[in-house]
C-alpha positions as CSV (number, residue, x, y, z in Angstrom):
1,M,29.6,68.7,-25.3
2,Q,32.3,71.1,-26.3
3,S,35.3,69.7,-28.0
4,C,38.8,70.0,-26.5
5,R,41.1,72.5,-28.3
6,L,44.8,73.0,-28.5
7,Q,46.1,76.4,-27.4
8,G,49.6,77.4,-28.4
9,T,52.2,74.7,-28.6
10,R,51.1,72.9,-25.4
11,P,47.9,70.9,-25.5
12,E,45.5,72.2,-22.8
13,I,42.0,70.8,-22.0
14,S,39.3,73.3,-21.3
15,T,37.3,73.2,-18.0
16,S,34.0,72.5,-19.7
17,C,35.4,69.5,-21.5
18,V,36.6,68.0,-18.2
19,L,33.1,68.5,-16.7
20,W,31.3,66.9,-19.6
21,K,33.6,63.9,-19.6
22,L,33.2,63.5,-15.8
23,L,29.4,63.6,-16.1
24,G,29.4,61.1,-18.9
25,T,31.6,58.7,-16.9
26,M,29.4,58.9,-13.9
27,F,26.3,58.3,-16.0
28,I,27.8,55.1,-17.5
29,V,28.9,53.9,-14.0
30,Y,25.3,54.5,-12.7
31,L,23.8,52.5,-15.6
32,L,26.2,49.6,-14.8
33,I,25.3,49.6,-11.1
34,M,21.6,49.6,-11.8
35,G,22.0,46.8,-14.4
36,V,23.9,44.6,-12.0
37,S,21.6,45.3,-9.0
38,S,18.6,44.3,-11.1
39,F,20.0,40.7,-11.2
40,T,21.4,40.5,-7.6
41,I,18.8,42.3,-5.5
42,Q,15.6,40.3,-5.0
43,P,12.3,42.1,-4.5
44,E,10.9,42.0,-1.1
45,E,8.6,38.9,-0.6
46,R,5.0,39.8,0.0
47,T,2.5,37.5,1.7
48,V,-1.1,36.9,0.7
49,P,-3.5,38.9,2.8
50,A,-5.4,36.9,5.4
51,G,-8.8,37.5,3.8
52,N,-7.7,35.7,0.7
53,C,-6.9,32.4,2.4
54,Q,-8.7,29.2,1.3
55,F,-10.4,27.2,4.0
56,R,-9.7,23.5,3.6
57,G,-12.2,22.4,6.3
58,K,-12.0,20.7,9.7
59,H,-9.5,17.9,10.4
60,F,-11.2,14.5,10.7
61,K,-9.5,13.7,14.1
62,T,-10.4,15.4,17.3
63,K,-7.7,15.6,20.0
64,F,-8.9,14.3,23.4
65,E,-6.5,15.3,26.2
66,V,-6.2,15.2,30.0
67,E,-6.2,18.6,31.8
68,G,-3.0,19.7,33.5
69,E,-0.8,18.1,30.8
70,P,1.1,19.4,27.8
71,V,-0.8,19.3,24.5
72,V,0.7,19.6,21.0
73,L,-1.7,20.4,18.1
74,P,-0.1,19.6,14.7
75,C,-1.0,21.9,11.8
76,P,-3.2,19.6,9.7
77,Q,-2.3,20.9,6.3
78,M,1.5,21.2,6.8
79,R,2.1,17.7,5.3
80,Y,0.5,18.9,2.0
81,W,2.7,21.9,2.0
82,L,5.9,19.9,2.6
83,R,5.0,17.5,-0.1
84,A,3.7,19.9,-2.8
85,S,5.5,23.2,-2.2
86,A,9.0,23.6,-3.7
87,S,9.6,26.7,-1.5
88,P,10.3,26.1,2.2
89,H,9.7,29.7,3.1
90,V,6.2,29.6,4.6
91,S,4.6,31.4,7.5
92,V,2.5,29.4,10.0
93,T,0.2,31.2,12.5
94,W,-2.5,29.9,14.9
95,R,-5.6,31.4,16.4
96,K,-8.6,30.2,18.3
97,N,-11.9,30.1,16.5
98,D,-13.6,32.4,19.1
99,S,-10.8,35.0,18.9
100,A,-9.4,36.9,16.0
101,R,-6.1,37.5,17.9
102,M,-3.2,35.5,16.7
103,I,-1.5,33.2,19.3
104,P,1.8,34.8,20.2
105,A,5.0,32.9,19.5
106,G,6.6,33.3,22.9
107,E,6.9,30.5,25.4
108,D,6.2,32.7,28.5
109,T,2.5,32.6,28.0
110,G,2.3,28.8,27.8
111,L,1.1,29.0,24.1
112,W,3.7,29.0,21.3
113,V,4.2,27.8,17.8
114,Q,7.2,25.5,17.2
115,D,7.9,23.8,13.8
116,G,4.3,24.6,12.7
117,A,2.7,22.9,15.7
118,L,0.8,24.7,18.5
119,W,2.1,23.9,22.0
120,I,-0.2,24.4,25.0
121,V,1.7,23.8,28.3
122,P,-0.3,22.9,30.3
123,A,-3.8,22.6,28.9
124,W,-7.0,23.2,30.9
125,R,-10.6,22.6,30.3
126,E,-11.2,26.2,29.2
127,D,-8.6,25.6,26.4
128,S,-11.1,23.3,24.7
129,G,-12.3,24.6,21.3
130,T,-11.5,24.9,17.7
131,Y,-8.1,26.1,16.6
132,I,-7.3,27.3,13.1
133,C,-3.9,26.9,11.5
134,T,-3.0,29.4,8.7
135,V,-0.1,28.6,6.3
136,R,0.9,31.1,3.6
137,N,3.8,32.0,1.3
138,A,4.2,34.7,-1.3
139,S,1.5,33.3,-3.7
140,Y,-0.9,31.1,-1.7
141,C,-2.6,30.8,1.6
142,D,-4.9,28.2,3.2
143,E,-6.4,27.4,6.6
144,M,-7.6,24.3,8.3
145,S,-9.1,23.7,11.8
146,I,-8.6,21.1,14.4
147,E,-10.8,20.3,17.5
148,L,-9.4,20.1,21.0
149,K,-11.3,18.7,24.0
150,V,-9.7,18.7,27.4
151,F,-11.2,16.5,30.1
152,E,-10.7,15.9,33.8
153,K,-9.1,12.6,34.4
154,T,-11.9,10.5,35.8
155,E,-13.3,7.0,35.1
156,A,-16.1,8.6,33.1
157,S,-13.7,10.2,30.7
158,L,-11.7,7.0,30.0
159,P,-13.8,5.8,27.0
160,L,-13.3,9.3,25.4
161,I,-9.5,9.7,26.0
162,S,-8.5,6.0,25.4
163,Y,-6.9,4.6,22.3
164,P,-8.1,1.2,21.2
165,Q,-5.5,-1.5,20.5
166,I,-6.0,-5.2,19.7
167,L,-3.9,-8.3,20.5
168,T,-4.5,-12.0,19.6
169,L,-5.4,-14.6,22.2
170,S,-2.6,-17.1,23.2
171,T,0.1,-15.2,21.5
172,S,2.6,-12.6,22.5
173,G,2.1,-9.0,21.5
174,A,2.9,-5.4,22.3
175,L,1.0,-2.2,23.3
176,V,2.3,1.1,21.9
177,C,2.2,4.3,23.8
178,P,0.7,6.6,21.1
179,E,1.3,10.2,19.9
180,L,4.5,10.9,21.7
181,S,6.7,11.9,18.7
182,E,6.6,15.6,19.5
183,F,7.9,15.0,23.1
184,T,10.4,12.2,22.3
185,R,12.1,14.0,19.4
186,N,15.9,14.1,19.9
187,K,15.5,12.5,23.3
188,T,17.7,9.5,24.1
189,D,16.8,9.0,27.8
190,M,13.1,8.3,27.3
191,K,11.5,6.6,30.2
192,I,7.9,5.4,30.3
193,Q,6.0,3.8,33.2
194,W,3.1,1.5,32.5
195,Y,0.0,1.0,34.6
196,K,-2.8,-1.6,34.4
197,D,-6.1,-0.3,35.8
198,S,-4.1,2.5,37.6
199,V,-1.7,-0.1,39.2
200,L,2.0,0.3,38.4
201,L,3.4,-2.8,36.5
202,D,6.5,-4.2,38.1
203,Q,9.5,-4.1,35.8
204,D,10.4,-7.7,36.9
205,N,7.0,-9.0,36.0
206,K,7.4,-11.9,33.5
207,K,3.9,-11.3,32.1
208,F,4.4,-7.6,31.2
209,Q,7.7,-6.2,30.1
210,S,8.4,-2.5,29.3
211,V,11.1,-2.3,26.5
212,K,13.7,0.2,27.7
213,G,14.2,3.3,25.4
214,T,11.0,2.5,23.4
215,T,7.2,3.1,23.7
216,L,6.4,-0.6,23.8
217,L,4.9,-2.8,26.5
218,L,5.3,-6.6,25.7
219,I,2.5,-8.9,26.9
220,H,3.4,-12.6,26.9
221,N,0.8,-15.3,26.4
222,V,-2.2,-13.0,26.0
223,S,-5.3,-14.2,27.8
224,M,-8.8,-12.9,28.3
225,E,-7.8,-11.7,31.8
226,D,-5.6,-9.1,30.1
227,V,-8.6,-7.1,28.8
228,D,-8.4,-3.7,30.7
229,Y,-7.4,-0.1,30.5
230,Y,-3.6,0.5,30.4
231,S,-1.9,3.8,30.9
232,C,1.6,4.9,29.9
233,V,3.2,8.0,31.5
234,M,6.2,9.9,30.5
235,M,7.8,12.9,32.2
236,F,8.2,16.2,30.4
237,A,10.2,19.2,31.7
238,H,9.7,22.8,30.6
239,K,11.1,26.0,32.3
240,S,11.9,24.1,35.5
241,M,8.4,22.6,35.6
242,R,7.8,18.9,35.3
243,Y,4.6,17.5,33.7
244,N,3.1,14.1,33.1
245,I,2.1,13.1,29.6
246,T,-0.5,10.3,29.9
247,R,-1.9,8.1,27.2
248,T,-4.7,5.6,28.0
249,I,-5.1,2.4,26.0
250,K,-8.2,0.2,25.9
251,L,-7.1,-3.4,25.1
252,R,-9.3,-5.7,23.1
253,I,-8.4,-9.4,22.4
254,N,-9.4,-11.4,19.3
255,K,-9.5,-15.1,19.3
256,R,-6.8,-16.8,17.4
257,E,-7.9,-18.3,14.1
258,E,-6.5,-21.6,13.2
259,E,-4.1,-21.8,10.2
260,T,-3.8,-24.7,7.9
261,V,-1.1,-25.6,5.4
262,P,-2.1,-23.9,2.1
263,V,-2.1,-26.0,-1.1
264,I,-1.6,-24.5,-4.6
265,I,-4.1,-26.2,-6.9
266,S,-3.5,-24.1,-10.0
267,P,-2.0,-23.1,-12.4
268,H,-0.8,-25.9,-14.7
269,K,2.9,-26.2,-15.4
270,T,2.4,-25.1,-19.0
271,I,0.0,-22.5,-20.3
272,L,-0.7,-22.2,-24.0
273,A,-1.2,-18.7,-25.4
274,S,-1.1,-16.9,-28.7
275,L,1.4,-14.0,-29.1
276,G,-0.3,-10.6,-29.0
277,S,-3.4,-11.9,-27.1
278,R,-4.5,-11.1,-23.5
279,L,-3.9,-13.9,-21.0
280,T,-5.0,-14.5,-17.4
281,I,-3.4,-17.2,-15.3
282,P,-5.2,-17.7,-12.0
283,C,-3.2,-18.9,-9.0
284,K,-5.7,-20.7,-6.7
285,V,-4.9,-21.8,-3.2
286,F,-6.8,-24.2,-1.0
287,L,-7.0,-23.3,2.7
288,G,-9.5,-25.8,4.0
289,A,-11.1,-24.5,7.1
290,G,-8.1,-22.2,7.8
291,T,-8.1,-18.4,7.8
292,H,-7.1,-16.3,4.8
293,L,-6.2,-13.2,6.9
294,T,-2.6,-14.2,7.6
295,T,-2.0,-16.0,4.3
296,L,0.1,-14.1,1.7
297,L,-0.2,-14.9,-2.0
298,W,1.8,-13.3,-4.8
299,W,3.5,-13.9,-8.2
300,M,7.1,-13.7,-9.2
301,A,9.0,-13.6,-12.5
302,N,12.5,-14.9,-12.6
303,N,12.7,-14.6,-8.8
304,T,11.6,-10.9,-8.9
305,N,8.3,-9.4,-7.8
306,I,5.9,-8.6,-10.6
307,E,5.6,-4.9,-9.6
308,S,9.4,-4.5,-9.7
309,I,10.1,-6.1,-13.0
310,Y,7.1,-4.8,-15.0
311,N,6.4,-1.6,-13.1
312,Q,2.6,-2.0,-13.3
313,D,2.8,-2.0,-17.0
314,R,2.1,-4.9,-19.4
315,V,2.1,-7.8,-16.8
316,T,0.2,-7.2,-13.6
317,E,-1.3,-9.0,-10.6
318,G,-5.1,-8.9,-10.5
319,Q,-7.2,-8.3,-7.5
320,R,-7.0,-10.8,-4.7
321,L,-10.1,-13.0,-4.3
322,E,-11.2,-14.6,-1.1
323,Y,-14.2,-17.0,-1.2
324,S,-15.6,-20.2,0.1
325,E,-16.9,-23.3,-1.7
326,N,-18.6,-26.1,0.3
327,N,-17.5,-24.6,3.6
328,E,-13.9,-24.6,2.5
329,N,-11.8,-21.5,2.0
330,Y,-9.9,-20.4,-1.1
331,I,-7.8,-17.4,-2.1
332,E,-6.9,-16.5,-5.7
333,V,-4.6,-14.0,-7.4
334,P,-4.5,-13.8,-11.2
335,L,-1.5,-12.9,-13.3
336,I,-2.6,-10.8,-16.3
337,F,-0.7,-10.4,-19.6
338,D,-1.9,-7.6,-21.8
339,P,-0.6,-8.7,-24.3
340,V,1.6,-11.9,-24.4
341,I,4.9,-11.2,-26.1
342,R,7.8,-13.5,-27.1
343,E,10.0,-12.7,-24.1
344,D,7.3,-14.2,-21.8
345,L,8.0,-17.6,-23.4
346,N,11.5,-17.6,-21.7
347,T,10.3,-16.3,-18.3
348,D,10.0,-18.5,-15.2
349,F,6.7,-17.4,-13.5
350,K,6.1,-18.6,-10.0
351,C,3.0,-18.5,-7.8
352,V,4.1,-18.1,-4.1
353,V,2.0,-18.6,-1.0
354,R,3.1,-18.2,2.6
355,N,1.7,-18.2,6.1
356,T,3.1,-19.1,9.6
357,R,2.9,-22.8,8.8
358,S,4.1,-23.2,5.3
359,F,5.9,-21.6,2.3
360,Q,5.1,-23.0,-1.2
361,M,5.7,-22.1,-4.8
362,L,4.5,-23.5,-8.1
363,H,6.4,-22.9,-11.4
364,T,4.6,-22.3,-14.7
365,T,5.7,-21.4,-18.2
366,V,3.9,-19.8,-21.1
367,K,4.1,-21.7,-24.4
368,E,3.1,-20.4,-27.8
369,A,0.0,-22.0,-29.1
370,T,0.5,-23.1,-32.8
371,T,-2.2,-23.4,-35.4
372,F,-0.8,-26.9,-36.6
373,S,-1.8,-29.8,-34.4
374,W,-0.9,-33.4,-34.9
375,E,-4.2,-34.4,-33.3
376,I,-6.0,-32.4,-36.0
377,A,-3.8,-33.7,-38.7
378,L,-4.2,-37.3,-37.8
379,A,-8.0,-37.1,-37.4
380,P,-8.8,-37.6,-41.1
381,L,-6.3,-40.4,-41.4
382,S,-7.9,-42.1,-38.4
383,L,-11.2,-41.8,-40.0
384,V,-10.0,-43.3,-43.3
385,L,-8.4,-46.2,-41.4
386,L,-11.6,-46.7,-39.5
387,V,-13.7,-46.8,-42.7
388,F,-11.3,-49.3,-44.4
389,G,-11.2,-51.4,-41.3
390,G,-14.9,-51.5,-41.2
391,I,-15.1,-52.5,-44.9
392,W,-12.5,-55.2,-44.4
393,M,-14.3,-56.5,-41.3
394,H,-17.6,-56.6,-43.3
395,R,-16.0,-58.5,-46.2
396,W,-14.3,-60.9,-43.9
397,Y,-17.5,-61.5,-42.0
398,K,-19.4,-62.0,-45.2
399,H,-16.8,-64.4,-46.6
400,R,-16.9,-66.5,-43.4
401,T,-20.7,-66.5,-43.5
402,G,-20.8,-67.7,-47.1
403,K,-18.3,-70.4,-46.5
404,A,-20.3,-71.7,-43.5
405,Y,-23.5,-71.7,-45.6
406,G,-21.9,-73.7,-48.4
407,L,-20.8,-76.4,-46.0
408,T,-24.2,-76.6,-44.4
409,A,-25.9,-76.8,-47.8
410,L,-23.6,-79.6,-48.9
411,K,-24.3,-81.7,-45.9
412,T,-28.1,-81.2,-46.1
413,G,-28.2,-82.1,-49.9
414,H,-26.4,-85.5,-49.3
415,Q,-29.1,-86.5,-46.8
416,E,-32.0,-85.5,-49.1
417,F,-30.5,-87.6,-52.0
418,D,-30.6,-90.7,-49.8
419,A,-34.2,-90.2,-48.9
420,Y,-35.4,-89.3,-52.4
421,P,-35.7,-92.9,-53.8
422,S,-37.9,-94.0,-51.0
423,K,-40.3,-91.2,-51.7
424,I,-40.4,-92.4,-55.4
425,K,-41.1,-95.8,-54.3
426,E,-44.0,-94.7,-52.3
427,I,-45.5,-92.8,-55.2
428,K,-45.4,-96.0,-57.2
C-alpha cells in the first residue's frame, strides 16, 4: 500500500491510497460478516439414508378390525423416541410391506399420516397386511412393523375381533369401549351406543347404564346371564362422510371369592437388634379361608410409606409371600434393614393390612440389644445360692436325723437295762 503524501501547503490524499484503504475496509467487514454468520447460520439438517435404518422387529400386537370402518395404526416405536430423544424434529413415514412406495401424506386418498399414526379411512379386506413405520432424525433411523387384519363383520369373526373383559359375580362393574383415544381426542360431544348380542340397550335400563361422555357401560349386580358379546359403536365424520367405529367385547364372569377379616399375628411390639447388623422383621397376616388377591399389606415408618422415606435404599420391603398352612391362608411382607442404625431406634414402624372388610395396623419398635444382661449376671449368683441352700438343707436334715436317733437309742437302752437282771438270774 502506498503511503499518503502532502503536496504543497494543502494536504491531499492520492487516488491509490484511497483505493487501498477502501479495499482494506471491505476485507475487514467481510471477515466480520463471515465470523458472525458461522455462529448464527445452522447447517442444513441431513437425514439418515433409508438403507441404514435399524429394524426393531414386529410389534407384538396384531390389529383386528372390521371392514368399512376407520382404522388407526400407531407407530410402534414412537413411544421410545418420545422418551429417549431430546430432539423433537423427527420424520415419520409409512409403507406397506409388499410395496416400496411410501404412503402419501394427503387425506384425499384415504391414507394419511397424522401425529406419527397411519390413518386408513375406511379399511377393506384388501388393506390387510404388514405395515412398516420408519422414524428418523439427523443421526439415527429405525423401523418397526405392525400387522393389520381386516374382517367382514360376521358371527364367525367375533372371536377374532373381540376384546376379553372380566367382571365379578354379584358385584357391580363396568365395561370399557377400548382403543378409541385417536377418535375421541379433543372431542367433548362423544356419544357411544351399546349393544348386547346385537340388541340395542335401552338407556333407561336399570341393569345396564351407559355413562354419558365416557366409554363406560355400568352393569349392576352381575349375574351369569350377563355372559355375552357386547358391542360399543361411536360415530366418526370425515369429509362429509359418516362412519361407524365398532368395538366388540367378550364378557367373562369370575365367581366372587369370600373375604375374611385379616389378623396380624407378627411382629412383636419390640424387636432387639445390634447396630450395624442386618435385620429382617416379617409381618405375617392370617386370612383363614379368605382370599389374598384383594388383601393389601405394606409397611410404614412414622406414617410414611417405606418407599417414600427411604427411596429403596437402606430400609426396604421384601417380596410378598402368599402361602397356605393346614388349609389356612397367610400373606407375609418382610421389612429389611441393611444395616440397622441408631435413628431406627426412634422410628415408629407399622405393619398395615387392608381389604374390603377391615383395616388394621400393628406398631413395632427396634431396640438396641446390649451385651450386658441381668439374667446372665444373676445366673452365677443363683447357682451359688442353690449350692448353699442345698448344703444347709443337707446339714439341717442330718441334724434332725441325728437327734431323732439319739432319742430312739435312749428309749431302747432303758428297756434293756430292766431286762438285763432277769437274764443274769437265768444264767445262775
